[in-house]
A tleap script that builds the chain and sets N, CA, C and O, in Angstrom:
source leaprc.protein.ff14SB
mol = sequence {
  NMET ALA SER LYS GLY GLN LYS PHE ARG ASP
  TYR SER ASP LYS THR ASN ILE LYS ASN ILE
  ILE LEU GLU GLU TYR LYS LEU LYS ARG ASN
  ILE GLN GLU LEU SER GLU ARG TYR ASN ILE
  PRO SER GLY THR ILE LYS THR TRP THR ARG
  LYS ILE ASN HIE PRO GLU LEU ASN THR GLY
  LYS LYS ARG GLY ARG PRO LYS GLU LYS ASP
  LEU THR LYS GLU ASP TRP LYS GLU ARG TYR
  GLU ILE LEU LYS CLYS
}
set mol.1.N position { 51.626 0.440 2.958 }
set mol.1.CA position { 51.618 -0.995 2.971 }
set mol.1.C position { 53.045 -1.484 3.217 }
set mol.1.O position { 54.006 -0.926 2.688 }
set mol.2.N position { 53.163 -2.509 4.010 }
set mol.2.CA position { 54.473 -3.051 4.325 }
set mol.2.C position { 55.027 -3.814 3.135 }
set mol.2.O position { 54.301 -4.512 2.427 }
set mol.3.N position { 56.307 -3.668 2.936 }
set mol.3.CA position { 56.942 -4.394 1.847 }
set mol.3.C position { 57.598 -5.660 2.389 }
set mol.3.O position { 57.842 -5.781 3.590 }
set mol.4.N position { 57.876 -6.588 1.501 }
set mol.4.CA position { 58.425 -7.877 1.887 }
set mol.4.C position { 59.768 -7.710 2.585 }
set mol.4.O position { 60.662 -7.030 2.081 }
set mol.5.N position { 59.899 -8.332 3.737 }
set mol.5.CA position { 61.145 -8.275 4.477 }
set mol.5.C position { 61.333 -7.017 5.310 }
set mol.5.O position { 62.401 -6.805 5.884 }
set mol.6.N position { 60.290 -6.174 5.381 }
set mol.6.CA position { 60.400 -4.923 6.129 }
set mol.6.C position { 60.495 -5.204 7.626 }
set mol.6.O position { 59.779 -6.060 8.146 }
set mol.7.N position { 61.355 -4.504 8.298 }
set mol.7.CA position { 61.520 -4.637 9.744 }
set mol.7.C position { 60.723 -3.548 10.442 }
set mol.7.O position { 60.734 -2.394 10.015 }
set mol.8.N position { 60.032 -3.913 11.514 }
set mol.8.CA position { 59.276 -2.961 12.300 }
set mol.8.C position { 59.965 -2.754 13.638 }
set mol.8.O position { 60.431 -3.708 14.261 }
set mol.9.N position { 60.027 -1.512 14.074 }
set mol.9.CA position { 60.646 -1.216 15.359 }
set mol.9.C position { 59.631 -1.437 16.463 }
set mol.9.O position { 58.440 -1.175 16.295 }
set mol.10.N position { 60.118 -1.922 17.593 }
set mol.10.CA position { 59.248 -2.205 18.726 }
set mol.10.C position { 59.513 -1.161 19.806 }
set mol.10.O position { 60.630 -1.045 20.310 }
set mol.11.N position { 58.479 -0.408 20.154 }
set mol.11.CA position { 58.577 0.596 21.213 }
set mol.11.C position { 57.827 0.064 22.422 }
set mol.11.O position { 56.782 0.593 22.801 }
set mol.12.N position { 58.365 -0.977 23.019 }
set mol.12.CA position { 57.679 -1.590 24.147 }
set mol.12.C position { 57.868 -0.735 25.399 }
set mol.12.O position { 58.659 0.208 25.417 }
set mol.13.N position { 57.134 -1.084 26.424 }
set mol.13.CA position { 57.192 -0.326 27.666 }
set mol.13.C position { 58.450 -0.603 28.473 }
set mol.13.O position { 58.610 -0.064 29.568 }
set mol.14.N position { 59.350 -1.437 27.950 }
set mol.14.CA position { 60.607 -1.711 28.646 }
set mol.14.C position { 61.420 -0.432 28.815 }
set mol.14.O position { 61.988 -0.188 29.880 }
set mol.15.N position { 61.472 0.370 27.778 }
set mol.15.CA position { 62.255 1.597 27.836 }
set mol.15.C position { 61.431 2.783 28.306 }
set mol.15.O position { 61.981 3.840 28.616 }
set mol.16.N position { 60.109 2.612 28.360 }
set mol.16.CA position { 59.201 3.666 28.806 }
set mol.16.C position { 59.187 4.877 27.882 }
set mol.16.O position { 58.641 5.918 28.248 }
set mol.17.N position { 59.770 4.766 26.701 }
set mol.17.CA position { 59.814 5.901 25.785 }
set mol.17.C position { 58.413 6.285 25.338 }
set mol.17.O position { 58.112 7.466 25.164 }
set mol.18.N position { 57.558 5.287 25.154 }
set mol.18.CA position { 56.189 5.562 24.722 }
set mol.18.C position { 55.451 6.389 25.777 }
set mol.18.O position { 54.764 7.356 25.446 }
set mol.19.N position { 55.593 6.010 27.024 }
set mol.19.CA position { 54.921 6.745 28.101 }
set mol.19.C position { 55.465 8.167 28.236 }
set mol.19.O position { 54.708 9.101 28.501 }
set mol.20.N position { 56.762 8.328 28.055 }
set mol.20.CA position { 57.375 9.655 28.141 }
set mol.20.C position { 56.825 10.555 27.038 }
set mol.20.O position { 56.472 11.708 27.289 }
set mol.21.N position { 56.755 10.029 25.828 }
set mol.21.CA position { 56.253 10.820 24.697 }
set mol.21.C position { 54.791 11.186 24.900 }
set mol.21.O position { 54.391 12.316 24.622 }
set mol.22.N position { 53.981 10.232 25.387 }
set mol.22.CA position { 52.558 10.526 25.605 }
set mol.22.C position { 52.362 11.564 26.704 }
set mol.22.O position { 51.454 12.391 26.615 }
set mol.23.N position { 53.198 11.534 27.736 }
set mol.23.CA position { 53.115 12.551 28.790 }
set mol.23.C position { 53.462 13.931 28.234 }
set mol.23.O position { 52.809 14.924 28.556 }
set mol.24.N position { 54.491 13.978 27.401 }
set mol.24.CA position { 54.860 15.265 26.793 }
set mol.24.C position { 53.773 15.748 25.840 }
set mol.24.O position { 53.537 16.951 25.734 }
set mol.25.N position { 53.115 14.832 25.152 }
set mol.25.CA position { 52.023 15.211 24.258 }
set mol.25.C position { 50.870 15.818 25.057 }
set mol.25.O position { 50.239 16.781 24.621 }
set mol.26.N position { 50.604 15.242 26.232 }
set mol.26.CA position { 49.540 15.780 27.086 }
set mol.26.C position { 49.878 17.185 27.577 }
set mol.26.O position { 48.984 17.961 27.916 }
set mol.27.N position { 51.162 17.508 27.615 }
set mol.27.CA position { 51.591 18.847 28.025 }
set mol.27.C position { 51.603 19.808 26.835 }
set mol.27.O position { 52.282 20.835 26.866 }
set mol.28.N position { 50.860 19.475 25.804 }
set mol.28.CA position { 50.669 20.327 24.616 }
set mol.28.C position { 51.922 20.463 23.755 }
set mol.28.O position { 52.166 21.521 23.174 }
set mol.29.N position { 52.707 19.407 23.675 }
set mol.29.CA position { 53.851 19.414 22.771 }
set mol.29.C position { 53.373 19.066 21.356 }
set mol.29.O position { 52.370 18.371 21.189 }
set mol.30.N position { 54.075 19.539 20.369 }
set mol.30.CA position { 53.773 19.299 18.972 }
set mol.30.C position { 54.263 17.904 18.582 }
set mol.30.O position { 55.357 17.496 18.974 }
set mol.31.N position { 53.450 17.168 17.805 }
set mol.31.CA position { 53.826 15.819 17.391 }
set mol.31.C position { 55.090 15.841 16.543 }
set mol.31.O position { 55.951 14.975 16.693 }
set mol.32.N position { 55.207 16.816 15.660 }
set mol.32.CA position { 56.392 16.903 14.804 }
set mol.32.C position { 57.649 17.147 15.650 }
set mol.32.O position { 58.706 16.575 15.384 }
set mol.33.N position { 57.523 17.987 16.654 }
set mol.33.CA position { 58.652 18.268 17.547 }
set mol.33.C position { 59.072 17.007 18.305 }
set mol.33.O position { 60.262 16.721 18.434 }
set mol.34.N position { 58.090 16.259 18.802 }
set mol.34.CA position { 58.395 15.020 19.520 }
set mol.34.C position { 59.026 13.993 18.582 }
set mol.34.O position { 59.922 13.246 18.974 }
set mol.35.N position { 58.550 13.965 17.349 }
set mol.35.CA position { 59.083 13.033 16.364 }
set mol.35.C position { 60.563 13.306 16.096 }
set mol.35.O position { 61.373 12.381 16.034 }
set mol.36.N position { 60.901 14.559 15.941 }
set mol.36.CA position { 62.297 14.922 15.673 }
set mol.36.C position { 63.174 14.696 16.896 }
set mol.36.O position { 64.314 14.251 16.765 }
set mol.37.N position { 62.654 14.999 18.087 }
set mol.37.CA position { 63.452 14.874 19.305 }
set mol.37.C position { 63.791 13.420 19.613 }
set mol.37.O position { 64.927 13.118 19.979 }
set mol.38.N position { 62.813 12.508 19.468 }
set mol.38.CA position { 63.023 11.113 19.845 }
set mol.38.C position { 63.308 10.198 18.653 }
set mol.38.O position { 63.488 8.993 18.824 }
set mol.39.N position { 63.348 10.771 17.444 }
set mol.39.CA position { 63.630 10.005 16.236 }
set mol.39.C position { 62.647 8.848 16.052 }
set mol.39.O position { 63.042 7.713 15.785 }
set mol.40.N position { 61.361 9.163 16.200 }
set mol.40.CA position { 60.272 8.212 16.011 }
set mol.40.C position { 59.348 8.809 14.956 }
set mol.40.O position { 59.069 10.007 15.006 }
set mol.41.N position { 58.870 8.025 14.013 }
set mol.41.CA position { 57.990 8.574 12.973 }
set mol.41.C position { 56.749 9.241 13.558 }
set mol.41.O position { 56.169 8.754 14.529 }
set mol.42.N position { 56.352 10.357 12.959 }
set mol.42.CA position { 55.200 11.095 13.475 }
set mol.42.C position { 53.921 10.275 13.360 }
set mol.42.O position { 53.014 10.439 14.177 }
set mol.43.N position { 53.827 9.398 12.368 }
set mol.43.CA position { 52.656 8.531 12.220 }
set mol.43.C position { 52.494 7.591 13.395 }
set mol.43.O position { 51.374 7.303 13.816 }
set mol.44.N position { 53.608 7.113 13.927 }
set mol.44.CA position { 53.568 6.227 15.094 }
set mol.44.C position { 53.044 6.986 16.307 }
set mol.44.O position { 52.213 6.470 17.054 }
set mol.45.N position { 53.523 8.193 16.500 }
set mol.45.CA position { 53.079 9.009 17.637 }
set mol.45.C position { 51.604 9.361 17.481 }
set mol.45.O position { 50.862 9.369 18.464 }
set mol.46.N position { 51.172 9.653 16.253 }
set mol.46.CA position { 49.757 9.946 16.015 }
set mol.46.C position { 48.885 8.753 16.368 }
set mol.46.O position { 47.807 8.921 16.939 }
set mol.47.N position { 49.338 7.549 16.034 }
set mol.47.CA position { 48.580 6.341 16.372 }
set mol.47.C position { 48.460 6.186 17.877 }
set mol.47.O position { 47.383 5.875 18.385 }
set mol.48.N position { 49.565 6.402 18.603 }
set mol.48.CA position { 49.533 6.287 20.062 }
set mol.48.C position { 48.566 7.291 20.672 }
set mol.48.O position { 47.796 6.957 21.572 }
set mol.49.N position { 48.612 8.534 20.171 }
set mol.49.CA position { 47.740 9.570 20.739 }
set mol.49.C position { 46.282 9.311 20.399 }
set mol.49.O position { 45.397 9.607 21.202 }
set mol.50.N position { 46.022 8.765 19.225 }
set mol.50.CA position { 44.647 8.442 18.848 }
set mol.50.C position { 44.086 7.377 19.784 }
set mol.50.O position { 42.918 7.445 20.168 }
set mol.51.N position { 44.904 6.397 20.153 }
set mol.51.CA position { 44.447 5.354 21.064 }
set mol.51.C position { 44.222 5.892 22.468 }
set mol.51.O position { 43.379 5.371 23.199 }
set mol.52.N position { 44.964 6.928 22.857 }
set mol.52.CA position { 44.747 7.559 24.154 }
set mol.52.C position { 43.470 8.384 24.130 }
set mol.52.O position { 42.690 8.346 25.082 }
set mol.53.N position { 43.248 9.128 23.053 }
set mol.53.CA position { 42.075 9.985 22.951 }
set mol.53.C position { 40.791 9.207 22.712 }
set mol.53.O position { 39.710 9.676 23.069 }
set mol.54.N position { 40.893 8.021 22.114 }
set mol.54.CA position { 39.724 7.190 21.820 }
set mol.54.C position { 39.982 5.781 22.354 }
set mol.54.O position { 40.415 4.911 21.599 }
set mol.55.N position { 39.726 5.542 23.638 }
set mol.55.CA position { 40.054 4.233 24.231 }
set mol.55.C position { 39.291 3.067 23.601 }
set mol.55.O position { 39.734 1.923 23.701 }
set mol.56.N position { 38.160 3.333 22.957 }
set mol.56.CA position { 37.408 2.235 22.336 }
set mol.56.C position { 38.181 1.604 21.182 }
set mol.56.O position { 37.880 0.478 20.785 }
set mol.57.N position { 39.171 2.309 20.639 }
set mol.57.CA position { 40.002 1.754 19.580 }
set mol.57.C position { 41.061 0.806 20.124 }
set mol.57.O position { 41.649 0.031 19.369 }
set mol.58.N position { 41.301 0.861 21.406 }
set mol.58.CA position { 42.386 0.094 22.017 }
set mol.58.C position { 41.853 -1.129 22.752 }
set mol.58.O position { 42.312 -1.430 23.854 }
set mol.59.N position { 40.891 -1.839 22.164 }
set mol.59.CA position { 40.296 -2.993 22.821 }
set mol.59.C position { 41.152 -4.238 22.689 }
set mol.59.O position { 41.001 -5.181 23.467 }
set mol.60.N position { 42.044 -4.253 21.716 }
set mol.60.CA position { 42.888 -5.420 21.508 }
set mol.60.C position { 42.223 -6.464 20.631 }
set mol.60.O position { 42.858 -7.454 20.268 }
set mol.61.N position { 40.953 -6.265 20.281 }
set mol.61.CA position { 40.254 -7.211 19.428 }
set mol.61.C position { 40.641 -6.954 17.973 }
set mol.61.O position { 40.854 -5.818 17.551 }
set mol.62.N position { 40.721 -8.033 17.236 }
set mol.62.CA position { 41.027 -7.908 15.823 }
set mol.62.C position { 39.751 -7.568 15.073 }
set mol.62.O position { 38.664 -8.033 15.414 }
set mol.63.N position { 39.906 -6.753 14.052 }
set mol.63.CA position { 38.757 -6.411 13.229 }
set mol.63.C position { 38.718 -7.321 12.018 }
set mol.63.O position { 39.717 -7.950 11.666 }
set mol.64.N position { 37.572 -7.385 11.390 }
set mol.64.CA position { 37.448 -8.175 10.184 }
set mol.64.C position { 36.869 -9.547 10.452 }
set mol.64.O position { 36.411 -9.840 11.556 }
set mol.65.N position { 36.895 -10.375 9.440 }
set mol.65.CA position { 36.322 -11.710 9.524 }
set mol.65.C position { 37.208 -12.596 10.398 }
set mol.65.O position { 38.433 -12.538 10.289 }
set mol.66.N position { 36.600 -13.423 11.270 }
set mol.66.CA position { 37.417 -14.292 12.128 }
set mol.66.C position { 38.109 -15.386 11.318 }
set mol.66.O position { 37.607 -15.822 10.282 }
set mol.67.N position { 39.243 -15.810 11.799 }
set mol.67.CA position { 39.989 -16.880 11.151 }
set mol.67.C position { 39.270 -18.204 11.388 }
set mol.67.O position { 38.488 -18.336 12.329 }
set mol.68.N position { 39.539 -19.166 10.538 }
set mol.68.CA position { 38.895 -20.475 10.643 }
set mol.68.C position { 39.131 -21.115 12.010 }
set mol.68.O position { 38.220 -21.718 12.577 }
set mol.69.N position { 40.328 -20.991 12.532 }
set mol.69.CA position { 40.649 -21.641 13.803 }
set mol.69.C position { 39.977 -20.963 14.991 }
set mol.69.O position { 39.876 -21.567 16.059 }
set mol.70.N position { 39.516 -19.722 14.833 }
set mol.70.CA position { 38.890 -18.993 15.926 }
set mol.70.C position { 37.377 -19.170 15.985 }
set mol.70.O position { 36.729 -18.643 16.889 }
set mol.71.N position { 36.805 -19.909 15.031 }
set mol.71.CA position { 35.361 -20.082 14.990 }
set mol.71.C position { 34.900 -21.095 16.035 }
set mol.71.O position { 35.559 -22.106 16.276 }
set mol.72.N position { 33.762 -20.805 16.645 }
set mol.72.CA position { 33.192 -21.721 17.632 }
set mol.72.C position { 32.238 -22.683 16.940 }
set mol.72.O position { 31.969 -22.556 15.746 }
set mol.73.N position { 31.738 -23.630 17.689 }
set mol.73.CA position { 30.805 -24.605 17.138 }
set mol.73.C position { 29.533 -23.921 16.645 }
set mol.73.O position { 28.965 -24.309 15.624 }
set mol.74.N position { 29.091 -22.895 17.381 }
set mol.74.CA position { 27.891 -22.159 16.976 }
set mol.74.C position { 28.112 -21.418 15.655 }
set mol.74.O position { 27.216 -21.332 14.815 }
set mol.75.N position { 29.315 -20.889 15.494 }
set mol.75.CA position { 29.638 -20.202 14.239 }
set mol.75.C position { 29.567 -21.164 13.057 }
set mol.75.O position { 29.053 -20.817 11.994 }
set mol.76.N position { 30.085 -22.368 13.249 }
set mol.76.CA position { 30.054 -23.354 12.176 }
set mol.76.C position { 28.621 -23.751 11.850 }
set mol.76.O position { 28.271 -23.920 10.682 }
set mol.77.N position { 27.782 -23.902 12.891 }
set mol.77.CA position { 26.373 -24.245 12.659 }
set mol.77.C position { 25.669 -23.136 11.893 }
set mol.77.O position { 24.875 -23.406 10.992 }
set mol.78.N position { 25.957 -21.895 12.248 }
set mol.78.CA position { 25.342 -20.761 11.561 }
set mol.78.C position { 25.761 -20.721 10.097 }
set mol.78.O position { 24.930 -20.474 9.223 }
set mol.79.N position { 27.025 -20.958 9.821 }
set mol.79.CA position { 27.500 -20.989 8.440 }
set mol.79.C position { 26.831 -22.121 7.652 }
set mol.79.O position { 26.466 -21.958 6.487 }
set mol.80.N position { 26.684 -23.256 8.312 }
set mol.80.CA position { 26.051 -24.405 7.664 }
set mol.80.C position { 24.611 -24.082 7.299 }
set mol.80.O position { 24.165 -24.407 6.199 }
set mol.81.N position { 23.874 -23.442 8.213 }
set mol.81.CA position { 22.474 -23.089 7.960 }
set mol.81.C position { 22.365 -22.087 6.803 }
set mol.81.O position { 21.451 -22.181 5.983 }
set mol.82.N position { 23.280 -21.148 6.738 }
set mol.82.CA position { 23.270 -20.171 5.648 }
set mol.82.C position { 23.500 -20.869 4.311 }
set mol.82.O position { 22.813 -20.581 3.331 }
set mol.83.N position { 24.455 -21.777 4.273 }
set mol.83.CA position { 24.746 -22.499 3.030 }
set mol.83.C position { 23.606 -23.429 2.639 }
set mol.83.O position { 23.355 -23.648 1.454 }
set mol.84.N position { 22.918 -23.973 3.633 }
set mol.84.CA position { 21.830 -24.891 3.375 }
set mol.84.C position { 20.664 -24.197 2.672 }
set mol.84.O position { 19.971 -24.804 1.856 }
set mol.85.N position { 20.453 -22.918 2.996 }
set mol.85.CA position { 19.363 -22.143 2.383 }
set mol.85.C position { 19.686 -21.923 0.942 }
set mol.85.O position { 18.910 -21.292 0.225 }
savepdb mol mol.pdb
quit
């Protein structure tokens, strides 16, 4: 769990480091070895590889209950009908 004020590192595609690591992983490199070589946490590399191996996880959609501002008119009507019962 993230603690208050924690800073997260951004491995964007600007530096292409993410793509380089994933290519090396495809060449049967060890995650721990890649973590030590590029000074990136092994958990981060595991997350990237999981998204490559399971593309359905990389849909970009948020999981869980939708926020109030994201609800459509139909959603509000459905909630109203449920409460009315």
